[in-house]
Each structure stands twice: as C-alpha cells, then as structure tokens.
TIGUMAR-465274 format. One record per residue (C-alpha): residue number from 1; residue in one letter; chain; x negated, y negated, z negated. Coordinates in nm, 3 decimals, always signed. Layout:
BEGIN
> rokol,vexmi,pami,xx,yy,zz
> NUM,a,A,X,Y,Z
...
This chain:
BEGIN
> rokol,vexmi,pami,xx,yy,zz
> 1,m,A,-11.831,-9.239,-10.988
> 2,v,A,-11.938,-8.955,-11.205
> 3,r,A,-11.905,-8.961,-11.592
> 4,f,A,-12.010,-8.687,-11.852
> 5,e,A,-12.056,-8.624,-12.214
> 6,l,A,-12.393,-8.609,-12.335
> 7,s,A,-12.537,-8.510,-12.685
> 8,t,A,-12.851,-8.415,-12.785
> 9,s,A,-13.042,-8.356,-13.131
> 10,s,A,-13.409,-8.326,-13.262
> 11,s,A,-13.603,-8.265,-13.572
> 12,a,A,-13.626,-8.626,-13.622
> 13,g,A,-13.217,-8.635,-13.663
> 14,a,A,-12.938,-8.620,-13.432
> 15,v,A,-12.859,-8.881,-13.152
> 16,s,A,-12.563,-8.893,-12.975
> 17,f,A,-12.394,-9.058,-12.660
> 18,d,A,-12.036,-9.099,-12.644
> 19,r,A,-12.022,-9.125,-12.290
> 20,l,A,-12.299,-9.172,-12.031
> 21,a,A,-12.153,-9.361,-11.691
> 22,l,A,-12.348,-9.294,-11.399
> 23,g,A,-12.270,-9.495,-11.055
> 24,y,A,-12.058,-9.802,-11.023
> 25,h,A,-11.840,-9.898,-11.276
> 26,v,A,-11.571,-10.186,-11.278
> 27,p,A,-11.438,-10.252,-11.636
> 28,v,A,-11.089,-10.402,-11.689
> 29,v,A,-11.010,-10.730,-11.913
> 30,a,A,-10.665,-10.692,-12.012
> 31,s,A,-10.622,-11.079,-12.103
> 32,p,A,-10.489,-11.281,-11.782
> 33,f,A,-10.754,-11.514,-11.619
> 34,c,A,-10.624,-11.864,-11.534
> 35,g,A,-10.970,-12.057,-11.499
> 36,a,A,-11.327,-12.001,-11.678
> 37,p,A,-11.401,-12.148,-12.018
> 38,p,A,-11.586,-12.499,-12.042
> 39,l,A,-11.946,-12.477,-12.006
> 40,s,A,-12.200,-12.694,-12.157
> 41,p,A,-12.285,-13.007,-12.006
> 42,d,A,-12.623,-12.900,-11.860
> 43,a,A,-12.460,-12.665,-11.659
> 44,e,A,-12.374,-12.908,-11.376
> 45,d,A,-12.722,-12.995,-11.371
> 46,e,A,-12.878,-12.967,-10.990
> 47,l,A,-13.176,-12.764,-10.984
> 48,p,A,-13.514,-12.798,-10.738
> 49,n,A,-13.346,-12.555,-10.496
> 50,g,A,-13.017,-12.743,-10.472
> 51,y,A,-12.791,-12.497,-10.677
> 52,l,A,-12.631,-12.617,-11.016
> 53,r,A,-12.770,-12.462,-11.324
> 54,r,A,-12.409,-12.291,-11.346
> 55,h,A,-12.469,-12.123,-11.046
> 56,t,A,-12.827,-11.946,-11.129
> 57,w,A,-12.707,-11.600,-11.180
> 58,r,A,-12.528,-11.580,-10.814
> 59,s,A,-12.747,-11.778,-10.638
> 60,g,A,-12.957,-11.508,-10.437
> 61,a,A,-12.912,-11.416,-10.077
> 62,y,A,-12.818,-11.060,-10.176
> 63,v,A,-12.565,-11.143,-10.417
> 64,q,A,-12.387,-11.348,-10.140
> 65,i,A,-12.422,-11.068,-9.886
> 66,e,A,-12.265,-10.828,-10.125
> 67,l,A,-11.978,-11.062,-10.239
> 68,a,A,-11.875,-11.133,-9.863
> 69,r,A,-11.918,-10.738,-9.796
> 70,l,A,-11.647,-10.717,-10.105
> 71,q,A,-11.413,-10.979,-9.989
> 72,e,A,-11.403,-10.864,-9.651
> 73,a,A,-11.315,-10.518,-9.795
> 74,l,A,-11.035,-10.656,-10.007
> 75,e,A,-10.895,-10.877,-9.748
> 76,g,A,-10.500,-10.810,-9.731
> 77,d,A,-10.511,-10.563,-10.040
> 78,p,A,-10.130,-10.644,-10.189
> 79,q,A,-10.255,-10.580,-10.515
> 80,i,A,-10.569,-10.832,-10.557
> 81,l,A,-10.546,-11.232,-10.514
> 82,g,A,-10.893,-11.265,-10.470
> 83,i,A,-11.241,-11.230,-10.590
> 84,t,A,-11.360,-11.521,-10.823
> 85,a,A,-11.666,-11.602,-11.056
> 86,d,A,-11.669,-11.660,-11.434
> 87,d,A,-12.003,-11.851,-11.494
> 88,a,A,-11.978,-11.859,-11.886
> 89,a,A,-11.957,-11.445,-11.861
> 90,q,A,-12.197,-11.423,-11.579
> 91,h,A,-11.970,-11.160,-11.375
> 92,f,A,-11.715,-11.163,-11.063
> 93,i,A,-11.340,-11.104,-11.112
> 94,a,A,-11.116,-10.931,-10.861
> 95,l,A,-10.809,-11.125,-10.993
> 96,v,A,-10.498,-10.882,-10.966
> 97,d,A,-10.153,-10.991,-10.901
> 98,r,A,-9.949,-11.021,-11.198
> 99,g,A,-9.668,-10.843,-11.017
> 100,a,A,-9.889,-10.572,-10.881
> 101,t,A,-9.720,-10.255,-10.863
> 102,q,A,-10.086,-10.059,-10.956
> 103,d,A,-10.179,-10.088,-11.313
> 104,l,A,-10.554,-10.227,-11.388
> 105,s,A,-10.723,-9.910,-11.430
> 106,t,A,-10.594,-9.762,-11.115
> 107,v,A,-10.712,-10.134,-10.924
> 108,a,A,-11.052,-10.076,-11.095
> 109,e,A,-11.111,-9.690,-10.986
> 110,r,A,-11.028,-9.778,-10.627
> 111,l,A,-11.277,-10.071,-10.682
> 112,e,A,-11.549,-9.841,-10.782
> 113,l,A,-11.545,-9.627,-10.468
> 114,l,A,-11.682,-9.949,-10.261
> 115,q,A,-11.986,-9.921,-10.497
> 116,p,A,-12.017,-10.259,-10.611
> 117,t,A,-12.388,-10.366,-10.681
> 118,i,A,-12.291,-10.701,-10.867
> 119,p,A,-12.124,-10.740,-11.188
> 120,l,A,-11.748,-10.685,-11.130
> 121,v,A,-11.445,-10.642,-11.347
> 122,v,A,-11.069,-10.625,-11.287
> 123,r,A,-10.873,-10.881,-11.469
> 124,p,A,-10.481,-10.983,-11.397
> 125,s,A,-10.391,-11.322,-11.301
> 126,c,A,-10.194,-11.565,-11.480
> 127,r,A,-9.981,-11.596,-11.157
> 128,s,A,-9.797,-11.365,-10.932
> 129,g,A,-9.841,-11.371,-10.554
> 130,g,A,-9.478,-11.466,-10.535
> 131,e,A,-9.591,-11.769,-10.722
> 132,l,A,-9.843,-11.878,-10.488
> 133,r,A,-9.644,-11.798,-10.147
> 134,r,A,-9.385,-11.982,-10.276
> 135,a,A,-9.618,-12.276,-10.352
> 136,l,A,-9.777,-12.274,-10.031
> 137,e,A,-9.419,-12.250,-9.826
> 138,v,A,-9.332,-12.575,-10.044
> 139,i,A,-9.641,-12.793,-9.956
> 140,q,A,-9.598,-12.655,-9.565
> 141,r,A,-9.274,-12.762,-9.503
> 142,g,A,-9.287,-13.057,-9.617
> 143,e,A,-8.885,-13.043,-9.732
> 144,f,A,-8.960,-13.177,-10.110
> 145,h,A,-8.964,-13.524,-10.028
> 146,p,A,-8.810,-13.759,-9.690
> 147,r,A,-9.170,-13.898,-9.633
> 148,a,A,-9.344,-13.605,-9.669
> 149,a,A,-9.430,-13.544,-9.268
> 150,e,A,-9.605,-13.937,-9.272
> 151,v,A,-9.836,-13.810,-9.543
> 152,e,A,-10.170,-13.646,-9.504
> 153,l,A,-10.176,-13.370,-9.729
> 154,l,A,-10.516,-13.128,-9.749
> 155,y,A,-10.495,-12.851,-9.960
> 156,s,A,-10.671,-12.519,-10.066
> 157,l,A,-10.572,-12.250,-10.283
> 158,d,A,-10.811,-12.212,-10.606
> 159,v,A,-10.703,-11.846,-10.669
> 160,a,A,-10.905,-11.884,-10.999
> 161,k,A,-10.690,-12.123,-11.162
> 162,g,A,-10.355,-12.028,-10.964
> 163,r,A,-10.270,-12.311,-10.811
> 164,d,A,-10.296,-12.502,-10.488
> 165,d,A,-10.526,-12.825,-10.510
> 166,v,A,-10.412,-13.105,-10.284
> 167,l,A,-10.571,-13.438,-10.178
> 168,a,A,-10.309,-13.718,-10.053
> 169,d,A,-10.352,-14.053,-9.948
> 170,r,A,-10.259,-14.320,-10.230
> 171,a,A,-10.028,-14.462,-9.982
> 172,g,A,-9.800,-14.126,-10.034
> 173,a,A,-9.844,-14.143,-10.421
> 174,d,A,-9.462,-14.102,-10.436
> 175,v,A,-9.447,-13.811,-10.208
> 176,a,A,-9.754,-13.640,-10.406
> 177,r,A,-9.565,-13.710,-10.729
> 178,t,A,-9.228,-13.552,-10.612
> 179,l,A,-9.471,-13.228,-10.531
> 180,q,A,-9.577,-13.249,-10.882
> 181,t,A,-9.263,-13.205,-11.005
> 182,e,A,-9.139,-12.975,-10.759
> 183,l,A,-9.433,-12.720,-10.841
> 184,g,A,-9.556,-12.822,-11.179
> 185,p,A,-9.864,-12.644,-11.269
> 186,l,A,-9.873,-12.460,-10.932
> 187,v,A,-10.070,-12.776,-10.787
> 188,r,A,-10.307,-13.027,-10.863
> 189,i,A,-10.298,-13.349,-10.719
> 190,e,A,-10.596,-13.579,-10.651
> 191,y,A,-10.586,-13.905,-10.480
> 192,r,A,-10.837,-14.002,-10.205
> 193,q,A,-10.832,-14.221,-9.913
> 194,v,A,-10.744,-13.966,-9.632
> 195,p,A,-10.635,-14.053,-9.289
> 196,v,A,-10.291,-14.090,-9.252
> 197,e,A,-10.180,-13.860,-8.937
> 198,p,A,-9.792,-13.793,-8.927
> 199,a,A,-9.711,-13.415,-8.912
> 200,r,A,-10.064,-13.311,-8.959
> 201,r,A,-10.144,-13.061,-9.223
> 202,t,A,-10.446,-12.837,-9.314
> 203,s,A,-10.524,-12.562,-9.553
> 204,d,A,-10.924,-12.679,-9.502
> 205,p,A,-10.990,-12.873,-9.793
> 206,v,A,-11.230,-13.155,-9.800
> 207,r,A,-11.479,-13.035,-10.060
> 208,s,A,-11.860,-13.136,-10.141
> 209,p,A,-12.134,-12.893,-10.059
> 210,e,A,-12.216,-12.851,-10.441
> 211,l,A,-11.853,-12.706,-10.494
> 212,d,A,-11.814,-12.453,-10.164
> 213,a,A,-11.977,-12.178,-10.381
> 214,a,A,-11.737,-12.187,-10.681
> 215,w,A,-11.433,-12.192,-10.439
> 216,a,A,-11.312,-11.826,-10.407
> 217,r,A,-11.166,-11.686,-10.038
> 218,p,A,-10.842,-11.584,-10.130
> 219,s,A,-10.697,-11.252,-10.010
> 220,g,A,-10.382,-11.045,-10.004
> 221,i,A,-10.161,-11.361,-10.004
C-alpha cells in the first residue's frame, strides 16, 4: 500500500489533504469485539431473494467469493481467530487473538498485502485462542460429567461471540448444566430434541439456512 502527503492551493484559497491513501487500507478498531450490537427489528425480515435484510450489504456473489479467498489465505494464522461480519457497521472483522504476539497495526499491515476488496477492519476478540481451545477440549473429552458420553452434543464455535454454541438433548439437561457451570460465558446451551447416540460428537452444528451466512468459519484455532 502507498500513502503520501498531498497539499495544494489555488487563488480561491488553500485546500489541504492530511493524507491520501492509495491501495487497500485495513483500519484498526482498538475496542474488543464480542458480538455485534442489536439491530432494528426489521433487520430480520426476509427479502424476495431469500436473504435477510441485514445481509443485503454482503449478499452479492463477488463479496462471498472475496470473503472465501481471504478466509483461505488466513487459515491457520496464529494471530487471527477468524473473520466475522458486523451488519450494523457493514464491514467484516478480522478477529485477532487477545493473546496475539503481534500488535493490531502489524496484523492490519499484513492483511493489506492481501489486497482485500471488501470492507475489512482488524479488531481484537474478547477471548484468547487459549480460552477457546480449552473450551473445545472440555466439550470433546466429556470428562465434565459421568453421563457426558451418553448425551448427544452438537456444537460449533461462534467466533464472533467468542463461545461455543451447544445443542443438547433435553434428557441430558443435567449434563448441559454442568458444562455451562464448567465453561461459563465460553458456552451457550440450547435444548432441542436430538437423537441420543452414545459417544458420538460432531463439530457440525444444526443450523437453519438463513443463519448459515452469519456464521463465521473459524481459523487459526
């Protein structure tokens, strides 16, 4: 990316430009992100094309292709937890591990080298990669409750909110409550009637089609 100072003047008066940025700028937002702010009620309205109103700004095929390109490029990056969308601000966020060894400006400069053509900012997550890995290990090992192996748990990382969303059988409510106590804000429990298949766990969540576009693919965890 190239930046330079530019100033000019004319007989009509002086006009100055503090900085003119050419290229691909990735701003830094210093405040931690742990979920987007609430939107207006009509944001959840479904449009004729099948998208929710809040997804309109990112519903084009080009946006999805560019997002997939960036996600692939950042896969396994130890500094970045993943990319999520902020529908209120209408930009994507590269969520940086709270325990990252690089500062936010350095991460932003690295992302600019990828020449993103969608609105992208760098922002720290409210969680560290270590916290999220520990939560995942607790769920997968099933040592938090004697009956954990008997209860079907479907789970997926919500990188935007810094937690695992878990679907549990109501018959295993005691197991789910113990998991909630163990992990606190690192997990959100939802109860549904799901088949009980002992010792089977999956990281593939049960999701409705309209929510798929809002789930960020985690990386570097």
